[in-house]
C-alpha positions as CSV (number, residue, x, y, z in Angstrom):
1,M,-51.9,-40.7,8.7
2,D,-51.9,-43.8,7.1
3,F,-49.2,-45.9,8.8
4,S,-50.0,-49.1,6.8
5,L,-46.8,-50.9,5.3
6,S,-46.3,-50.3,1.8
7,E,-45.4,-53.3,-0.6
8,V,-41.5,-52.7,-0.6
9,Q,-41.7,-52.4,3.4
10,V,-43.5,-55.9,3.9
11,E,-40.9,-57.4,1.2
12,L,-38.0,-55.9,3.1
13,Q,-39.4,-57.1,6.4
14,D,-40.0,-60.9,4.9
15,L,-36.3,-60.9,3.7
16,A,-35.0,-60.1,7.0
17,E,-37.8,-62.6,8.7
18,N,-36.4,-65.2,6.9
19,I,-32.8,-64.8,7.0
20,L,-33.0,-64.6,11.0
21,T,-35.7,-67.3,11.2
22,D,-33.5,-69.5,9.3
23,N,-30.3,-69.0,11.3
24,E,-32.1,-69.2,14.9
25,P,-31.7,-73.0,15.4
26,T,-28.0,-72.5,15.0
27,A,-27.1,-68.8,16.3
28,Q,-26.9,-69.7,19.9
29,Q,-24.3,-72.4,19.4
30,R,-22.2,-70.2,17.7
31,H,-22.0,-67.9,20.0
32,E,-21.5,-70.8,22.8
33,A,-18.8,-71.8,20.6
34,K,-16.7,-68.8,19.6
35,G,-17.6,-66.6,22.6
36,E,-18.8,-63.9,20.1
37,W,-21.7,-61.7,20.7
38,F,-22.5,-60.3,17.0
39,D,-23.6,-63.0,14.6
40,L,-21.1,-62.4,12.0
41,P,-22.6,-65.2,9.7
42,V,-26.2,-63.7,9.9
43,W,-24.5,-60.3,9.2
44,K,-22.7,-61.4,6.0
45,T,-26.4,-62.7,4.8
46,F,-27.7,-59.6,5.3
47,A,-25.1,-58.0,3.3
48,E,-25.4,-60.9,0.5
49,Q,-28.9,-60.0,0.2
50,G,-28.5,-56.1,0.1
51,L,-29.8,-55.3,3.9
52,T,-26.2,-53.7,4.5
53,G,-27.0,-51.5,1.5
54,A,-30.7,-50.3,2.4
55,A,-30.3,-46.7,3.0
56,I,-27.2,-46.1,0.6
57,P,-27.9,-44.8,-3.3
58,E,-27.8,-47.1,-6.0
59,E,-25.1,-45.5,-7.2
60,F,-22.9,-46.7,-4.2
61,G,-24.6,-50.4,-4.6
62,G,-27.2,-49.8,-2.4
63,S,-30.9,-49.7,-2.5
64,G,-31.8,-45.9,-2.1
65,L,-34.5,-46.7,0.2
66,S,-36.0,-44.2,2.7
67,F,-35.8,-44.0,6.7
68,L,-39.3,-46.1,6.8
69,E,-37.8,-49.1,5.1
70,I,-34.8,-49.3,7.6
71,C,-37.4,-48.9,10.5
72,A,-39.6,-51.7,9.0
73,V,-36.2,-53.8,9.1
74,L,-35.2,-52.5,12.4
75,I,-39.0,-54.2,13.6
76,R,-37.9,-57.5,12.9
77,V,-34.4,-57.0,14.5
78,G,-35.8,-56.2,17.7
79,A,-38.2,-58.7,17.3
80,H,-35.9,-61.7,17.2
81,G,-33.3,-60.0,19.3
82,A,-31.2,-60.4,16.1
83,R,-27.4,-59.9,17.1
84,V,-26.4,-58.0,14.1
85,P,-25.5,-54.4,13.9
86,F,-28.0,-53.3,11.7
87,L,-29.0,-50.1,13.8
88,A,-25.3,-49.3,14.1
89,N,-24.2,-49.3,10.6
90,T,-27.1,-48.5,8.9
91,V,-28.8,-45.4,11.1
92,L,-25.7,-44.1,12.9
93,G,-23.2,-44.8,10.1
94,A,-24.4,-44.9,6.4
95,M,-27.0,-42.5,6.8
96,P,-25.1,-39.4,8.0
97,I,-22.5,-39.9,5.2
98,V,-25.4,-40.2,2.8
99,R,-26.7,-37.1,3.8
100,F,-24.0,-35.0,4.8
101,G,-20.7,-36.5,3.7
102,S,-18.9,-35.3,1.0
103,N,-18.7,-36.6,-2.6
104,A,-15.1,-38.0,-1.3
105,Q,-16.5,-39.5,1.9
106,R,-19.3,-40.8,-0.1
107,K,-17.5,-42.5,-2.7
108,E,-14.8,-44.0,-0.1
109,W,-17.1,-45.2,2.6
110,L,-20.8,-45.9,1.4
111,P,-19.7,-48.7,-1.5
112,K,-17.7,-50.3,1.5
113,I,-20.9,-50.2,4.0
114,A,-23.1,-51.5,1.1
115,D,-21.2,-54.7,0.3
116,G,-20.8,-55.3,4.0
117,S,-16.8,-54.9,3.6
118,A,-16.6,-52.2,5.9
119,L,-18.5,-51.1,9.0
120,V,-19.0,-47.3,10.5
121,T,-20.7,-46.6,13.6
122,A,-21.3,-42.9,15.9
123,A,-20.3,-42.2,19.2
124,L,-23.0,-39.9,20.6
125,V,-23.2,-40.5,24.0
126,E,-20.6,-39.1,26.8
127,P,-20.6,-39.6,30.7
128,N,-24.0,-38.7,31.9
129,T,-25.4,-37.4,29.0
130,A,-28.2,-39.3,26.9
131,N,-27.2,-37.7,23.4
132,S,-25.1,-34.8,21.9
133,E,-26.4,-31.9,24.2
134,K,-23.5,-30.4,26.4
135,L,-20.6,-32.0,24.6
136,G,-17.7,-32.7,27.0
137,T,-15.6,-33.6,23.8
138,V,-13.7,-30.8,21.9
139,A,-12.4,-30.1,19.0
140,I,-9.2,-27.7,18.7
141,K,-8.0,-26.3,15.6
142,D,-4.7,-27.3,14.5
143,G,-3.7,-26.1,11.2
144,S,-6.2,-27.1,8.3
145,G,-7.6,-29.8,10.8
146,W,-8.5,-30.4,14.4
147,K,-7.3,-32.3,17.5
148,L,-10.0,-33.8,19.6
149,S,-10.0,-35.0,23.3
150,G,-12.9,-36.2,25.5
151,Q,-14.5,-39.9,26.1
152,K,-17.5,-41.2,24.2
153,M,-19.8,-44.1,25.8
154,F,-22.0,-46.8,24.7
155,V,-20.4,-46.8,21.0
156,P,-22.6,-50.0,19.3
157,A,-20.4,-52.4,17.6
158,A,-17.4,-50.1,18.0
159,H,-14.9,-53.1,17.8
160,L,-16.0,-54.2,14.2
161,A,-15.9,-50.5,13.2
162,S,-13.7,-49.1,10.4
163,R,-14.2,-45.8,11.4
164,I,-16.6,-44.1,14.3
165,L,-18.5,-40.9,13.6
166,V,-17.8,-38.6,16.6
167,T,-19.1,-35.3,17.5
168,A,-17.1,-32.8,19.4
169,R,-17.7,-29.3,20.6
170,V,-15.4,-26.2,19.0
171,E,-17.3,-23.4,20.8
172,P,-20.5,-23.2,22.9
173,D,-22.6,-23.3,19.8
174,Q,-20.7,-25.0,17.5
175,I,-19.9,-28.6,16.8
176,I,-17.8,-30.9,14.4
177,V,-18.9,-34.3,13.3
178,C,-15.8,-36.0,12.0
179,L,-15.0,-39.8,10.8
180,V,-12.4,-41.1,13.5
181,D,-9.9,-44.1,12.6
182,P,-10.3,-46.6,16.2
183,K,-6.9,-47.5,15.8
184,A,-5.5,-43.7,15.1
185,S,-2.9,-42.5,17.7
186,G,-4.3,-41.4,20.8
187,V,-7.5,-43.5,20.2
188,K,-8.2,-45.7,23.3
189,L,-10.9,-48.3,22.8
190,S,-12.3,-50.4,25.6
191,Q,-15.5,-52.3,26.4
192,V,-18.6,-51.9,28.6
193,V,-21.4,-55.1,28.5
194,A,-24.8,-54.0,28.2
195,A,-27.8,-55.9,29.5
196,T,-28.0,-58.3,26.5
197,G,-24.4,-59.1,26.6
198,E,-23.4,-57.0,23.9
199,P,-20.1,-55.3,23.8
200,E,-20.7,-51.3,23.8
201,G,-17.2,-48.9,23.1
202,V,-15.8,-46.8,25.3
203,L,-14.0,-44.4,23.1
204,T,-11.1,-42.4,24.9
205,L,-9.7,-39.6,22.9
206,R,-6.3,-37.5,23.4
207,D,-5.2,-34.8,21.0
208,V,-6.3,-36.9,18.1
209,A,-5.4,-35.6,14.8
210,I,-8.4,-35.1,12.7
211,S,-8.0,-33.7,8.8
212,A,-10.4,-31.4,7.2
213,S,-11.5,-34.1,4.8
214,D,-12.8,-36.2,7.5
215,V,-15.4,-33.4,8.8
216,L,-18.8,-34.1,7.8
217,G,-20.3,-30.3,6.5
218,T,-18.7,-27.3,8.8
219,P,-18.9,-26.6,12.5
220,E,-21.9,-24.0,11.5
221,T,-23.9,-27.0,10.5
222,G,-22.5,-29.6,12.8
223,A,-25.2,-28.9,15.6
224,N,-28.2,-29.7,13.1
225,I,-26.0,-32.9,12.0
226,A,-25.8,-34.4,15.1
227,K,-29.5,-33.3,16.0
228,W,-30.5,-35.1,12.9
229,M,-28.3,-38.2,13.7
230,T,-29.4,-38.6,17.4
231,E,-33.3,-38.1,16.5
232,R,-33.1,-40.9,13.9
233,A,-30.9,-43.2,16.2
234,T,-33.7,-42.9,18.7
235,V,-36.4,-43.6,16.4
236,G,-34.5,-46.5,15.3
237,V,-34.1,-47.8,18.9
238,C,-38.0,-47.3,19.2
239,A,-38.3,-49.3,16.1
240,M,-36.3,-52.4,17.4
241,Q,-38.7,-51.8,20.9
242,L,-41.6,-52.1,18.9
243,G,-40.5,-55.5,17.7
244,V,-39.7,-56.7,21.1
245,G,-43.4,-56.0,22.3
246,E,-45.0,-57.6,19.4
247,E,-42.9,-60.6,19.6
248,S,-43.6,-60.7,23.6
249,L,-47.2,-60.2,23.0
250,K,-47.5,-62.9,20.1
251,L,-45.3,-65.3,22.8
252,T,-47.8,-65.0,25.4
253,A,-51.0,-65.3,23.3
254,N,-49.2,-69.0,21.9
255,W,-48.2,-69.7,25.5
256,T,-51.9,-69.0,27.4
257,T,-53.5,-70.4,24.7
258,Q,-51.8,-73.7,24.8
259,R,-51.1,-74.0,28.7
260,K,-53.9,-75.2,30.6
261,Q,-55.1,-74.4,34.2
262,F,-57.9,-76.2,36.3
263,G,-58.7,-78.2,32.4
264,R,-58.9,-74.9,30.6
265,P,-56.8,-72.6,28.5
266,L,-55.4,-69.5,30.4
267,S,-56.5,-67.4,27.7
268,S,-59.9,-68.4,28.8
269,F,-59.7,-66.5,32.4
270,P,-60.8,-62.8,32.2
271,V,-57.6,-62.0,34.4
272,V,-55.8,-63.2,31.6
273,G,-57.3,-61.3,28.9
274,F,-57.5,-58.1,30.7
275,R,-53.5,-58.2,31.2
276,A,-52.9,-59.2,27.7
277,A,-55.3,-56.3,26.4
278,E,-53.4,-53.8,28.4
279,A,-50.2,-55.2,26.9
280,Y,-51.7,-55.0,23.4
281,M,-52.6,-51.2,23.6
282,S,-49.3,-50.4,25.0
283,V,-47.9,-52.1,21.8
284,E,-50.2,-50.3,19.5
285,G,-49.7,-46.7,21.1
286,S,-45.9,-47.4,20.6
287,R,-46.6,-48.5,17.1
288,L,-48.5,-45.2,16.3
289,A,-45.9,-42.6,18.0
290,M,-42.8,-44.6,16.3
291,W,-44.7,-44.3,12.8
292,R,-45.4,-41.0,13.2
293,A,-42.2,-39.4,14.4
294,A,-40.5,-41.6,11.6
295,S,-42.7,-40.4,8.8
296,L,-41.5,-36.7,10.0
297,L,-38.0,-37.3,9.9
298,A,-38.3,-39.4,6.2
299,E,-39.8,-36.2,5.1
300,E,-37.0,-33.7,6.9
301,R,-39.7,-32.4,9.0
302,E,-39.3,-30.7,12.3
303,A,-39.9,-33.8,14.9
304,A,-38.1,-33.0,18.0
305,D,-41.3,-33.4,20.0
306,D,-42.7,-36.5,18.2
307,V,-39.4,-38.1,18.6
308,A,-39.4,-37.4,22.5
309,I,-43.1,-39.2,22.3
310,A,-41.9,-41.8,20.6
311,K,-39.2,-42.9,22.9
312,Y,-41.4,-42.4,26.0
313,W,-43.9,-44.6,24.7
314,A,-41.2,-47.1,23.8
315,A,-39.6,-47.1,27.0
316,E,-42.9,-47.2,29.0
317,S,-44.7,-49.7,26.9
318,S,-41.4,-52.2,26.8
319,N,-41.9,-52.2,30.9
320,T,-45.6,-53.1,30.5
321,V,-45.3,-55.5,27.7
322,V,-42.8,-57.5,29.3
323,T,-43.7,-57.1,32.8
324,E,-47.2,-58.7,31.5
325,A,-45.5,-61.2,29.6
326,H,-43.7,-62.5,32.4
327,R,-46.8,-62.6,34.4
328,L,-48.6,-64.6,32.2
329,H,-45.6,-67.1,31.0
330,G,-45.0,-68.0,34.9
331,G,-42.2,-69.9,35.7
332,M,-41.2,-70.3,31.8
333,G,-40.8,-66.7,31.5
334,V,-37.4,-67.0,33.4
335,D,-35.9,-69.8,31.2
336,M,-33.1,-68.0,29.0
337,T,-33.4,-70.8,26.5
338,Y,-37.2,-69.6,25.7
339,P,-37.1,-66.1,23.6
340,L,-38.9,-64.2,26.4
341,G,-35.6,-64.1,28.5
342,R,-33.6,-62.7,26.1
343,L,-36.2,-60.1,25.0
344,S,-36.9,-58.6,28.5
345,L,-32.9,-58.0,28.2
346,L,-32.9,-56.6,25.2
347,A,-35.9,-54.4,26.6
348,R,-34.2,-53.0,29.0
349,Q,-31.2,-52.1,27.1
350,L,-33.0,-50.1,24.7
351,E,-35.1,-48.5,27.5
352,F,-32.2,-46.5,28.5
353,S,-30.9,-46.2,24.6
354,F,-30.8,-42.3,24.0
355,G,-32.8,-41.0,27.1
356,S,-35.4,-43.1,29.2
357,A,-38.8,-42.2,29.7
358,R,-38.3,-39.9,32.6
359,H,-35.4,-38.1,30.2
360,Q,-38.3,-37.5,27.1
361,L,-40.7,-36.0,29.6
362,S,-38.1,-33.4,30.9
363,V,-37.5,-32.8,27.0
364,L,-41.0,-32.6,26.3
365,G,-41.8,-30.0,29.7
366,K,-39.1,-27.7,28.4
367,S,-40.3,-27.8,25.1
368,I,-44.0,-26.8,26.2
369,A,-42.2,-24.3,28.8
370,D,-40.2,-22.6,26.0
371,A,-43.2,-22.9,23.4
372,T,-45.5,-21.1,26.3
373,R,-42.8,-18.8,27.2
374,N,-42.5,-17.7,23.6
375,D,-46.2,-17.4,23.1
376,K,-46.4,-14.6,26.0
377,V,-43.4,-12.7,24.4
378,G,-45.2,-12.8,21.4
379,R,-48.3,-11.4,22.7
380,L,-46.5,-8.7,24.8
């Protein structure tokens, strides 16, 4: 498979790069002055330049781009450690509404997401779970609608959201996905702070009334919708991790070339080259795994194993690359005014988003066991 970036993907990356680079000198000052984590002025620029509507069809004010283009932007967001809710708003919010929303839902929310006047995210993680499997949140039929009760964890950009997509169990084998107003009666929204300092929502639901018009799909299709959302969110995280790895490697290459020891650049020592080469191979492995999974998802093909492989590579490579980057930077790597420190925290946060490397191995192990068992049964 050819994973070379298309002309459109390169242009999108350049646009995101220009916006984020132009705002970097003042971004940290804004955060310190206002006590905010998300950089809302940069997010406004994203909206003005059309990035908030990248995945939304043109008829609703967007650009109608595919998941591959979204991943291209996410790589640059990760590389800058950008404090913008692009993953939450685009992958978790806009894309599911585009794919599964009713005409009324699309007309109400997609234009607002595209122009930046509304933000929609999703709550897919529960206590002790990495994704929408084994849901504890339940939906009980109430007339033509539903009542939701349960708790969701680590909801990105929840405090900025106009609506949150919530998964809930109807029966052991059925799920509904619905739009929840975070200000509705019975909803309590609190926060936990991630490794980077990002505020993530804890959503507690107690008999929250949901109308039939707020449900995406049906209970019969809800499990597939939740799987669709989780797979794309996971690969979106992998794209951000790839950006973190690329930028960490770039910083290390520049530092070891400029820094001298015993009258020679650090990069001239063989051991430095060996360590840098190991980090480079980790980044390339992560790149190939991420783009393969993203390509399959963009074509709406089955990709469960490929998603797990991509997330395993992303989690493992981020550890390898950031660790080697710190070793080769020495004391400079722990200076939080230097980009590597912030990238390290982001790498750690992303590593455990939607399942750690160990979790992905368990997913792959189960898949292999199931395939082997089915093969044996078929032969019998």
